[in-house]
Each structure stands twice: as C-alpha cells, then as structure tokens.
All heavy atoms as an XYZ file, in Angstrom:
796
protein
N     -27.774     -4.993     11.373
C     -26.958     -3.924     10.811
C     -26.491     -3.006     11.932
O     -27.288     -2.467     12.678
C     -27.780     -3.164      9.786
C     -27.092     -2.006      9.186
S     -28.248     -1.428      7.965
C     -27.562     -0.105      7.252
N     -25.193     -2.854     12.048
C     -24.612     -2.028     13.080
C     -24.455     -0.606     12.551
O     -23.617     -0.338     11.710
C     -23.266     -2.607     13.486
C     -22.640     -1.857     14.654
O     -23.220     -0.896     15.146
O     -21.552     -2.283     15.058
N     -25.288      0.289     13.049
C     -25.252      1.659     12.546
C     -24.149      2.490     13.181
O     -23.851      3.580     12.722
C     -26.601      2.328     12.772
C     -27.698      1.680     11.958
C     -29.047      2.319     12.211
O     -29.199      3.161     13.093
N     -30.033      1.922     11.440
N     -23.498      1.954     14.235
C     -22.448      2.692     14.916
C     -21.094      2.575     14.238
O     -20.198      3.335     14.514
N     -20.940      1.600     13.357
C     -19.652      1.390     12.691
C     -19.849      1.285     11.192
O     -20.823      0.731     10.720
C     -18.999      0.108     13.188
C     -18.626      0.164     14.626
C     -18.115     -1.145     15.135
N     -17.519     -1.959     14.116
C     -16.595     -2.863     14.321
N     -16.170     -3.077     15.524
N     -16.106     -3.598     13.343
N     -18.889      1.782     10.466
C     -18.937      1.626      9.021
C     -17.540      1.255      8.533
O     -16.547      1.703      9.079
C     -19.414      2.902      8.331
O     -18.509      3.945      8.545
N     -17.490      0.422      7.524
C     -16.222      0.024      6.939
C     -15.798      1.090      5.942
O     -16.579      1.459      5.067
C     -16.382     -1.333      6.217
O     -16.836     -2.292      7.162
C     -15.081     -1.780      5.615
N     -14.560      1.594      6.075
C     -14.103      2.585      5.098
C     -14.116      1.987      3.693
O     -13.732      0.844      3.503
C     -12.677      2.893      5.546
C     -12.589      2.424      6.958
C     -13.563      1.303      7.086
N     -14.568      2.766      2.760
C     -14.626      2.324      1.372
C     -13.210      2.286      0.812
O     -12.430      3.211      0.999
C     -15.509      3.288      0.544
C     -15.484      2.922     -0.921
C     -16.924      3.305      1.079
N     -12.888      1.188      0.125
C     -11.573      1.062     -0.496
C     -11.453      2.023     -1.667
O     -12.375      2.182     -2.459
C     -11.357     -0.377     -0.995
C     -10.136     -0.508     -1.862
C      -8.885     -0.624     -1.299
C     -10.240     -0.470     -3.244
C      -7.743     -0.724     -2.092
C      -9.119     -0.571     -4.042
C      -7.867     -0.704     -3.464
N     -10.293      2.628     -1.768
C      -9.959      3.392     -2.965
C      -8.450      3.380     -3.145
O      -7.698      3.260     -2.174
C     -10.477      4.836     -2.889
O      -9.752      5.581     -1.944
N      -8.036      3.466     -4.384
C      -6.617      3.582     -4.731
C      -6.524      4.604     -5.848
O      -7.035      4.376     -6.942
C      -6.052      2.234     -5.177
N      -5.911      5.723     -5.543
C      -5.781      6.788     -6.529
C      -4.302      7.060     -6.766
O      -3.476      6.884     -5.871
C      -6.482      8.079     -6.057
O      -5.931      8.476     -4.798
C      -7.978      7.858     -5.906
N      -3.981      7.484     -7.963
C      -2.578      7.704     -8.315
C      -2.408      9.031     -9.029
O      -3.287      9.485     -9.750
C      -2.085      6.567     -9.208
N      -1.248      9.599     -8.810
C      -0.847     10.796     -9.523
C       0.645     10.720     -9.768
O       1.401     10.205     -8.937
N       1.078     11.201    -10.922
C       2.500     11.129    -11.262
C       3.030     12.532    -11.513
O       2.340     13.385    -12.069
C       2.746     10.200    -12.480
C       4.224      9.890    -12.624
C       2.130     10.769    -13.733
C       4.525      8.680    -13.469
N       4.264     12.753    -11.039
C       4.918     14.035    -11.230
C       6.394     13.758    -11.497
O       7.100     13.249    -10.618
C       4.741     14.905     -9.981
C       5.377     16.273    -10.142
O       5.457     16.781    -11.282
O       5.807     16.844     -9.123
N       6.840     14.037    -12.706
C       8.239     13.894    -13.088
C       8.793     12.500    -12.775
O       9.867     12.361    -12.199
C       9.077     14.983    -12.412
C      10.459     15.129    -13.037
O      10.604     14.837    -14.245
O      11.391     15.509    -12.312
N       8.030     11.466    -13.122
C       8.483     10.096    -12.934
C       8.269      9.521    -11.552
O       8.620      8.383    -11.287
N       7.694     10.321    -10.640
C       7.419      9.855     -9.280
C       5.913      9.632     -9.145
O       5.135     10.575     -9.157
C       7.896     10.881     -8.263
C       7.722     10.431     -6.846
N       8.057     11.230     -5.789
C       7.255      9.277     -6.304
C       7.805     10.580     -4.661
N       7.305      9.398     -4.954
N       5.530      8.372     -9.015
C       4.128      8.002     -8.878
C       3.775      7.912     -7.407
O       4.480      7.262     -6.629
C       3.860      6.653     -9.552
C       2.418      6.146     -9.506
C       1.524      7.016    -10.375
C       2.356      4.703     -9.957
N       2.692      8.570     -7.031
C       2.183      8.497     -5.663
C       0.822      7.812     -5.700
O      -0.083      8.284     -6.394
C       2.068      9.890     -5.056
C       3.411     10.510     -4.771
C       3.268     11.935     -4.234
N       4.557     12.511     -3.898
C       5.376     13.084     -4.767
N       5.051     13.154     -6.035
N       6.526     13.567     -4.369
N       0.700      6.716     -4.944
C      -0.549      5.972     -4.865
C      -1.065      6.092     -3.440
O      -0.359      5.754     -2.484
C      -0.354      4.486     -5.230
C      -1.671      3.730     -5.127
C       0.236      4.350     -6.628
N      -2.291      6.598     -3.302
C      -2.925      6.749     -1.994
C      -4.019      5.704     -1.892
O      -4.914      5.640     -2.735
C      -3.506      8.170     -1.814
C      -4.214      8.297     -0.467
C      -2.413      9.216     -1.969
N      -3.933      4.881     -0.846
C      -4.886      3.792     -0.641
C      -5.637      4.031      0.665
O      -5.031      4.383      1.681
C      -4.172      2.430     -0.593
C      -5.168      1.292     -0.437
C      -3.325      2.228     -1.847
N      -6.958      3.836      0.632
C      -7.779      3.951      1.830
C      -8.637      2.699      1.981
O      -8.925      2.006      1.006
C      -8.707      5.178      1.776
O      -9.589      5.035      0.661
C      -7.938      6.474      1.627
N      -9.032      2.416      3.211
C      -9.921      1.294      3.484
C      -9.176     -0.008      3.680
O      -8.030     -0.027      4.124
N      -9.836     -1.104      3.339
C      -9.283     -2.440      3.543
C      -8.489     -2.893      2.323
O      -9.011     -2.918      1.216
C     -10.401     -3.432      3.841
C     -11.116     -3.117      5.139
C     -12.159     -4.140      5.512
O     -12.437     -5.071      4.729
O     -12.716     -4.007      6.613
N      -7.236     -3.236      2.553
C      -6.364     -3.733      1.487
C      -6.207     -5.227      1.738
O      -5.476     -5.658      2.619
C      -5.023     -3.006      1.527
C      -4.072     -3.190      0.357
C      -4.754     -2.967     -0.982
C      -2.888     -2.263      0.498
N      -6.959     -5.998      0.957
C      -7.045     -7.433      1.201
C      -7.120     -8.193     -0.117
O      -6.850     -7.633     -1.178
C      -8.239     -7.754      2.095
C      -9.560     -7.274      1.522
O      -9.660     -6.999      0.298
O     -10.534     -7.172      2.290
N      -7.495     -9.464     -0.031
C      -7.551    -10.320     -1.208
C      -8.445     -9.728     -2.307
O      -8.162     -9.876     -3.481
C      -8.071    -11.700     -0.792
C      -7.956    -12.738     -1.858
S      -8.188    -14.368     -1.151
C      -9.903    -14.617     -1.501
N      -9.494     -9.036     -1.922
C     -10.431     -8.478     -2.892
C      -9.924     -7.181     -3.537
O     -10.387     -6.810     -4.611
C     -11.782     -8.226     -2.228
N      -8.968     -6.496     -2.887
C      -8.565     -5.171     -3.368
C      -7.081     -5.034     -3.695
O      -6.678     -4.062     -4.336
C      -8.941     -4.099     -2.323
O      -8.281     -4.413     -1.082
C     -10.433     -4.027     -2.108
N      -6.256     -5.985     -3.265
C      -4.805     -5.863     -3.447
C      -4.418     -5.753     -4.923
O      -3.532     -4.967     -5.282
C      -4.088     -7.038     -2.791
N      -5.081     -6.512     -5.780
C      -4.743     -6.448     -7.205
C      -5.100     -5.090     -7.794
O      -4.369     -4.572     -8.642
C      -5.427     -7.570     -7.985
C      -4.880     -7.653     -9.401
O      -3.651     -7.830     -9.549
O      -5.674     -7.519    -10.356
N      -6.178     -4.497     -7.345
C      -6.549     -3.152     -7.819
C      -5.472     -2.152     -7.436
O      -5.065     -1.310     -8.246
C      -7.913     -2.724     -7.238
O      -8.898     -3.665     -7.659
C      -8.296     -1.331     -7.691
N      -4.977     -2.235     -6.201
C      -3.899     -1.353     -5.768
C      -2.654     -1.577     -6.624
O      -2.027     -0.627     -7.095
C      -3.573     -1.597     -4.291
C      -2.519     -0.658     -3.710
S      -0.791     -1.134     -3.909
C      -0.732     -2.709     -3.093
N      -2.322     -2.844     -6.861
C      -1.143     -3.177     -7.660
C      -1.288     -2.645     -9.084
O      -0.363     -2.022     -9.626
C      -0.929     -4.685     -7.662
C       0.321     -5.207     -8.355
C       1.580     -4.623     -7.745
C       0.348     -6.724     -8.288
N      -2.424     -2.857     -9.705
C      -2.652     -2.370    -11.071
C      -2.623     -0.846    -11.136
O      -2.137     -0.271    -12.113
C      -3.970     -2.922    -11.633
C      -3.961     -4.426    -11.818
C      -2.779     -4.908    -12.628
O      -2.442     -4.368    -13.668
N      -2.108     -5.940    -12.123
N      -3.125     -0.191    -10.092
C      -3.064      1.272    -10.032
C      -1.613      1.732     -9.994
O      -1.232      2.691    -10.673
C      -3.826      1.795     -8.801
O      -5.195      1.384     -8.891
C      -3.761      3.310     -8.701
N      -0.789      1.021     -9.235
C       0.625      1.389     -9.113
C       1.411      1.099    -10.387
O       2.421      1.755    -10.649
C       1.252      0.641     -7.940
N       0.956      0.140    -11.180
C       1.688     -0.236    -12.387
C       1.134      0.399    -13.657
O       1.695      0.224    -14.737
C       1.683     -1.762    -12.541
C       2.403     -2.530    -11.440
C       2.210     -4.027    -11.621
C       3.877     -2.163    -11.391
N       0.050      1.139    -13.542
C      -0.619      1.717    -14.717
C       0.244      2.746    -15.441
O       0.247      2.812    -16.660
C      -1.935      2.366    -14.263
C      -2.815      2.791    -15.409
C      -4.166      3.258    -14.939
N      -4.855      2.162    -14.274
C      -5.591      2.279    -13.171
N      -5.731      3.464    -12.611
N      -6.185      1.258    -12.642
N       0.973      3.545    -14.692
C       1.801      4.599    -15.288
C       3.278      4.204    -15.214
O       3.710      3.674    -14.195
C       1.626      5.910    -14.507
C       0.227      6.473    -14.530
C      -0.113      7.131    -15.839
O       0.812      7.546    -16.564
O      -1.307      7.230    -16.136
N       4.056      4.474    -16.264
C       5.495      4.225    -16.149
C       6.092      5.206    -15.142
O       5.812      6.400    -15.197
C       6.025      4.477    -17.563
C       4.965      5.261    -18.258
C       3.668      4.992    -17.562
N       6.873      4.675    -14.213
C       7.436      5.522    -13.161
C       8.835      5.046    -12.808
O       9.166      3.878    -12.966
C       6.539      5.468    -11.923
N       9.638      5.991    -12.329
C      10.976      5.657    -11.834
C      10.953      5.436    -10.328
O      11.772      4.696     -9.795
C      11.959      6.770    -12.187
C      12.227      6.880    -13.685
C      13.313      7.898    -14.000
N      13.088      9.224    -13.435
C      12.343     10.176    -13.996
N      11.747      9.943    -15.145
N      12.197     11.349    -13.417
N      10.032      6.109     -9.652
C       9.882      5.985     -8.192
C       8.403      5.851     -7.863
O       7.551      6.446     -8.532
C      10.414      7.238     -7.491
C      11.897      7.385     -7.580
C      12.436      8.639     -6.877
N      11.734      8.997     -5.667
C      11.351     10.249     -5.373
N      11.581     11.230     -6.211
N      10.743     10.500     -4.256
N       8.119      5.093     -6.797
C       6.737      4.930     -6.348
C       6.673      5.159     -4.839
O       7.494      4.622     -4.084
C       6.178      3.529     -6.668
C       6.017      3.354     -8.172
C       4.846      3.294     -5.968
C       5.380      2.058     -8.581
N       5.694      5.938     -4.436
C       5.366      6.090     -3.023
C       3.969      5.548     -2.809
O       3.029      5.981     -3.491
C       5.426      7.564     -2.576
O       6.768      8.036     -2.731
C       5.002      7.714     -1.127
N       3.847      4.577     -1.898
C       2.539      4.056     -1.503
C       2.173      4.699     -0.182
O       2.858      4.501      0.822
C       2.584      2.542     -1.297
C       2.621      1.641     -2.498
C       2.644      0.184     -2.036
C       1.430      1.878     -3.393
N       1.108      5.463     -0.181
C       0.609      6.067      1.042
C      -0.502      5.163      1.570
O      -1.619      5.160      1.050
C       0.084      7.471      0.766
C      -0.366      8.189      2.014
O      -0.616      7.510      3.046
O      -0.490      9.419      1.967
N      -0.170      4.373      2.580
C      -1.119      3.431      3.165
C      -1.588      3.893      4.542
O      -2.104      3.105      5.332
C      -0.466      2.038      3.273
C       0.117      1.462      1.990
C       0.718      0.084      2.246
C      -0.927      1.408      0.883
N      -1.426      5.176      4.838
C      -1.772      5.689      6.170
C      -3.255      5.606      6.487
O      -3.638      5.617      7.646
C      -1.272      7.123      6.327
C       0.253      7.185      6.363
C       0.764      8.585      6.435
N       0.553      9.218      5.127
C       0.930     10.443      4.818
N       1.540     11.183      5.725
N       0.721     10.932      3.625
N      -4.105      5.481      5.478
C      -5.554      5.368      5.714
C      -6.050      3.934      5.517
O      -7.250      3.699      5.425
C      -6.309      6.330      4.799
N      -5.137      2.973      5.473
C      -5.518      1.561      5.335
C      -5.884      1.025      6.718
O      -5.122      1.168      7.673
C      -4.383      0.740      4.690
C      -4.663     -0.750      4.769
C      -4.202      1.177      3.240
N      -7.067      0.398      6.801
C      -7.587     -0.087      8.080
C      -7.428     -1.586      8.268
O      -7.573     -2.097      9.375
C      -9.072      0.268      8.207
O      -9.782     -0.295      7.091
C      -9.272      1.779      8.226
N      -7.149     -2.315      7.192
C      -6.958     -3.763      7.246
C      -5.962     -4.129      6.169
O      -6.011     -3.586      5.065
C      -8.294     -4.492      7.018
C      -8.178     -5.980      7.088
C      -8.168     -6.636      8.309
C      -8.071     -6.738      5.930
C      -8.050     -8.023      8.373
C      -7.960     -8.115      5.989
C      -7.950     -8.756      7.209
N      -5.054     -5.063      6.483
C      -3.946     -5.394      5.585
C      -3.667     -6.880      5.744
O      -3.308     -7.334      6.828
C      -2.732     -4.562      6.008
C      -1.577     -4.536      5.063
C      -1.612     -3.757      3.925
C      -0.429     -5.256      5.333
C      -0.520     -3.695      3.060
C       0.668     -5.209      4.485
C       0.617     -4.423      3.350
N      -3.866     -7.674      4.676
C      -3.696     -9.125      4.792
C      -2.542     -9.631      3.933
O      -1.764     -8.848      3.375
C      -5.008     -9.862      4.501
C      -5.387     -9.883      3.032
O      -4.655     -9.334      2.173
O      -6.439    -10.463      2.712
N      -2.431    -10.951      3.811
C      -1.314    -11.548      3.077
C      -1.317    -11.194      1.589
O      -0.252    -11.075      0.980
C      -1.296    -13.069      3.260
O      -2.488    -13.639      2.763
N      -2.488    -11.007      1.004
C      -2.543    -10.591     -0.407
C      -1.955     -9.183     -0.561
O      -1.268     -8.899     -1.545
C      -3.982    -10.634     -0.924
N      -2.207     -8.328      0.413
C      -1.650     -6.981      0.392
C      -0.136     -7.025      0.562
O       0.597     -6.305     -0.124
C      -2.299     -6.140      1.487
N       0.338     -7.889      1.473
C       1.784     -8.060      1.650
C       2.414     -8.486      0.324
O       3.424     -7.929     -0.102
C       2.088     -9.106      2.742
C       1.686     -8.584      4.113
C       3.576     -9.480      2.731
C       1.745     -9.639      5.207
N       1.816     -9.466     -0.315
C       2.333     -9.966     -1.597
C       2.405     -8.841     -2.637
O       3.399     -8.716     -3.360
C       1.456    -11.114     -2.100
C       1.889    -11.664     -3.408
N       2.986    -12.489     -3.554
C       1.395    -11.476     -4.658
C       3.136    -12.791     -4.826
N       2.191    -12.192     -5.514
N       1.370     -8.017     -2.712
C       1.347     -6.917     -3.692
C       2.463     -5.913     -3.410
O       3.150     -5.458     -4.335
C      -0.017     -6.233     -3.678
N       2.670     -5.574     -2.147
C       3.724     -4.620     -1.799
C       5.099     -5.223     -2.078
O       5.989     -4.544     -2.616
C       3.592     -4.167     -0.329
C       4.790     -3.341      0.099
C       2.305     -3.357     -0.135
N       5.292     -6.495     -1.750
C       6.568     -7.148     -2.049
C       6.827     -7.196     -3.555
O       7.977     -7.033     -4.005
C       6.605     -8.552     -1.457
C       6.682     -8.621      0.073
C       6.596    -10.063      0.546
C       7.947     -7.950      0.584
N       5.777     -7.411     -4.339
C       5.914     -7.387     -5.801
C       6.437     -6.025     -6.269
O       7.346     -5.948     -7.107
C       4.563     -7.711     -6.451
C       4.596     -7.664     -7.942
N       5.019     -8.734     -8.707
C       4.294     -6.668     -8.810
C       4.955     -8.391     -9.982
N       4.518     -7.140    -10.074
N       5.872     -4.958     -5.719
C       6.335     -3.615     -6.093
C       7.778     -3.397     -5.645
O       8.558     -2.758     -6.357
C       5.417     -2.551     -5.493
C       4.037     -2.457     -6.123
C       3.145     -1.505     -5.335
C       4.124     -2.031     -7.580
N       8.135     -3.928     -4.479
C       9.508     -3.803     -3.999
C      10.507     -4.489     -4.917
O      11.608     -3.983     -5.147
N      10.114     -5.643     -5.463
C      10.989     -6.344     -6.418
C      11.031     -5.625     -7.766
O      12.060     -5.581     -8.425
C      10.514     -7.784     -6.607
C      10.819     -8.692     -5.439
C      10.517    -10.142     -5.742
N       9.141    -10.377     -6.156
C       8.125    -10.624     -5.327
N       8.333    -10.662     -4.026
N       6.914    -10.827     -5.795
N       9.918     -5.079     -8.160
C       9.835     -4.399     -9.462
C      10.560     -3.055     -9.453
O      11.081     -2.613    -10.473
C       8.360     -4.206     -9.806
C       8.097     -3.506    -11.103
C       7.566     -4.448    -12.136
N       7.333     -3.792    -13.379
C       6.204     -3.832    -14.046
N       5.199     -4.533    -13.584
N       6.084     -3.218    -15.189
N      10.578     -2.402     -8.287
C      11.210     -1.085     -8.162
C      12.235     -1.101     -7.027
O      12.079     -0.378     -6.039
C      10.136     -0.014     -7.893
C       9.160      0.148     -9.004
C       7.957     -0.554     -9.001
C       9.436      0.976    -10.072
C       7.049     -0.418    -10.045
C       8.532      1.121    -11.121
C       7.340      0.417    -11.103
N      13.309     -1.886     -7.161
C      14.295     -1.969     -6.076
C      14.940     -0.606     -5.807
O      15.391      0.065     -6.729
C      15.320     -2.985     -6.585
C      15.142     -3.011     -8.070
C      13.700     -2.656     -8.333
N      14.919     -0.210     -4.550
C      15.500      1.073     -4.164
C      14.677      2.275     -4.566
O      15.094      3.408     -4.334
N      13.511      2.066     -5.182
C      12.698      3.186     -5.665
C      11.270      3.136     -5.126
O      10.399      3.831     -5.622
C      12.671      3.187     -7.189
N      11.030      2.309     -4.101
C       9.705      2.220     -3.489
C       9.768      2.765     -2.076
O      10.702      2.459     -1.323
C       9.235      0.756     -3.434
C       7.934      0.488     -2.664
C       6.739      1.136     -3.373
C       7.712     -1.008     -2.494
N       8.774      3.585     -1.730
C       8.598      4.076     -0.368
C       7.180      3.753      0.055
O       6.234      4.005     -0.702
C       8.818      5.603     -0.293
O      10.140      5.900     -0.726
C       8.611      6.131      1.111
N       7.037      3.183      1.256
C       5.714      2.852      1.786
C       5.527      3.589      3.113
O       6.331      3.437      4.034
C       5.560      1.324      2.009
C       4.214      1.016      2.653
C       5.722      0.573      0.694
N       4.468      4.393      3.187
C       4.072      5.070      4.423
C       2.896      4.285      5.001
O       1.786      4.359      4.471
C       3.660      6.523      4.164
C       4.749      7.363      3.588
N       5.949      7.599      4.239
C       4.838      8.022      2.418
C       6.711      8.365      3.494
N       6.058      8.636      2.378
N       3.129      3.515      6.083
C       2.089      2.623      6.592
C       1.191      3.278      7.638
O       1.603      4.196      8.340
C       2.907      1.511      7.251
C       4.095      2.236      7.804
C       4.414      3.296      6.771
N      -0.025      2.735      7.727
C      -0.866      3.043      8.875
C      -0.353      2.217     10.050
O       0.531      1.361      9.886
C      -2.325      2.674      8.590
O      -2.459      1.256      8.462
N      -0.882      2.439     11.221
C      -0.497      1.650     12.383
C      -0.782      0.165     12.142
O       0.026     -0.693     12.477
C      -1.228      2.158     13.626
C      -0.682      1.548     14.912
C      -1.352      2.117     16.151
N      -2.657      1.482     16.298
C      -3.813      2.136     16.375
N      -3.837      3.442     16.323
N      -4.948      1.491     16.521
N      -1.934     -0.139     11.526
C      -2.307     -1.524     11.259
C      -1.345     -2.171     10.264
O      -0.937     -3.320     10.431
C      -3.748     -1.616     10.728
C      -4.797     -1.269     11.744
C      -5.073      0.235     11.826
O      -4.343      1.065     11.286
N      -6.136      0.600     12.515
N      -1.001     -1.451      9.213
C      -0.078     -1.976      8.203
C       1.288     -2.234      8.828
O       1.881     -3.300      8.629
C       0.036     -1.020      6.996
C       1.151     -1.449      6.051
C      -1.291     -0.935      6.253
N       1.786     -1.286      9.594
C       3.094     -1.453     10.238
C       3.090     -2.665     11.165
O       4.062     -3.428     11.196
C       3.467     -0.189     11.006
N       2.006     -2.868     11.895
C       1.913     -4.010     12.812
C       1.947     -5.335     12.053
O       2.673     -6.255     12.424
C       0.643     -3.900     13.646
C       0.447     -5.050     14.601
C      -0.655     -4.739     15.605
N      -1.196     -5.908     16.250
C      -0.581     -6.623     17.174
N       0.639     -6.287     17.538
N      -1.158     -7.670     17.717
N       1.175     -5.442     10.963
C       1.163     -6.675     10.165
C       2.545     -6.934      9.567
O       3.031     -8.070      9.587
C       0.077     -6.613      9.074
C       0.219     -7.762      8.087
C      -1.311     -6.616      9.697
N       3.184     -5.907      9.059
C       4.518     -6.087      8.476
C       5.526     -6.512      9.552
O       6.372     -7.367      9.313
C       4.971     -4.825      7.759
C       4.204     -4.506      6.468
C       4.595     -3.140      5.942
C       4.421     -5.580      5.419
N       5.412     -5.932     10.735
C       6.307     -6.295     11.842
C       6.091     -7.754     12.235
O       7.055     -8.523     12.367
C       6.061     -5.375     13.040
C       7.052     -5.557     14.154
C       8.467     -5.155     13.781
O       8.652     -4.168     13.051
O       9.402     -5.849     14.230
N       4.853     -8.169     12.405
C       4.526     -9.548     12.768
C       5.010    -10.519     11.684
O       5.448    -11.631     11.983
C       3.011     -9.708     13.001
C       2.610     -8.987     14.288
C       2.596    -11.170     13.049
C       1.111     -8.843     14.474
N       4.948    -10.078     10.432
C       5.356    -10.923      9.292
C       6.867    -10.981      9.106
O       7.346    -11.645      8.190
C       4.713    -10.396      8.002
O       3.323    -10.393      8.124
N       7.612    -10.251      9.923
C       9.061    -10.235      9.785
C       9.553     -9.266      8.727
O      10.708     -9.334      8.310
N       8.682     -8.363      8.294
C       9.030     -7.413      7.232
C       9.153     -5.978      7.736
O       9.199     -5.039      6.948
C       7.988     -7.482      6.112
C       7.883     -8.831      5.408
C       6.656     -8.874      4.515
C       9.145     -9.121      4.618
N       9.207     -5.809      9.046
C       9.240     -4.463      9.617
C      10.528     -3.706      9.399
O      10.590     -2.507      9.655
N      11.557     -4.379      8.894
C      12.840     -3.707      8.691
C      13.167     -3.470      7.216
O      14.310     -3.185      6.860
C      13.962     -4.515      9.336
C      14.113     -5.899      8.719
O      13.245     -6.318      7.922
O      15.105     -6.581      9.047
N      12.173     -3.565      6.354
C      12.409     -3.359      4.925
C      12.851     -1.923      4.655
O      12.345     -0.981      5.279
C      11.136     -3.656      4.122
C      10.699     -5.094      4.214
C      11.730     -6.033      3.635
O      12.126     -5.910      2.483
N      12.191     -6.966      4.443
N      13.774     -1.741      3.712
C      14.281     -0.395      3.417
C      13.217      0.514      2.811
O      13.339      1.729      2.878
C      15.528     -0.454      2.541
C      15.283     -1.062      1.170
O      14.199     -1.648      0.946
O      16.174     -0.961      0.316
N      12.162     -0.058      2.250
C      11.111      0.771      1.639
C      10.072      1.237      2.656
O       9.248      2.095      2.356
C      10.415      0.040      0.492
C      10.125     -1.411      0.682
C      10.814     -2.451      0.131
C       9.065     -2.014      1.442
N      10.256     -3.653      0.516
C       9.178     -3.414      1.307
C       8.040     -1.507      2.232
C       8.312     -4.303      1.926
C       7.167     -2.386      2.849
C       7.308     -3.770      2.694
N      10.101      0.721      3.866
C       9.106      1.080      4.882
C       9.529      2.355      5.596
O      10.598      2.425      6.203
C       8.967     -0.071      5.873
C       7.824      0.018      6.870
C       6.487      0.101      6.149
C       7.851     -1.196      7.798
N       8.682      3.378      5.502
C       8.994      4.687      6.091
C       7.804      5.178      6.914
O       6.958      5.923      6.418
C       9.274      5.729      5.005
C      10.403      5.392      4.074
C      11.731      5.841      4.661
N      12.786      5.850      3.673
C      13.404      4.775      3.216
N      13.046      3.608      3.604
N      14.393      4.876      2.343
N       7.735      4.775      8.200
C       6.650      5.302      9.034
C       6.721      6.820      9.107
O       7.816      7.389      9.138
C       6.919      4.678     10.402
C       7.741      3.468     10.106
C       8.580      3.832      8.905
N       5.565      7.438      9.093
C       5.499      8.904      9.128
C       5.097      9.353     10.516
O       4.322      8.747     11.178
C       4.503      9.429      8.086
C       4.374     10.933      8.178
C       4.930      9.018      6.710
C-alpha cells in the first residue's frame, strides 16, 4: 500500500439553473464511471450542458464515448472544460478541435 499517493474519489454532481445544467466531475472518468457521469448529465431536462472536467485525473475511451454522446444529444449546447489530462487525451484522439471543448 502506497501511503504517499491516493486516487481521487470519483464524483459527478449536477445543478440546473434556468435550463442550464452544470455537471462537475472529479477523479477518474473511465469504463467504471463514464455511465454514471452520462446518467447524471441526462437526469434533468436541460437546454444547455456544461461539463466541468477540470478535476478529472484519468480519461479513457469510455469517457470519450460518453462526451461524444452528449455532443450528439445537445448539438451546439454542450460546453466541456477539460483538465490537462482530458485535453491531452482528446487531442491525441483527434478530438481537440471540437466546438464544445473550451479550455479554461
């Protein structure tokens, strides 16, 4: 057991204000957690969605798929604020120029 490092606990929380849903995700967004993030984003009816992924420490293909699903479901109404890790994975995947990607 490595006591010097700890894995950030995954969480996905949402709040809605006047049709704008904000989902804040922390920790590892991967095969085990991507569906939870997606369901959190789809739980409330919304006209616009902002995904705050600035505290995401790991981002895999399941996470990419979930974000692309939201992009198709909310064309022109999705904003994603990536962490450095998320931005790097999206860039490597050829998705770094998506209109919904908004580095902060």
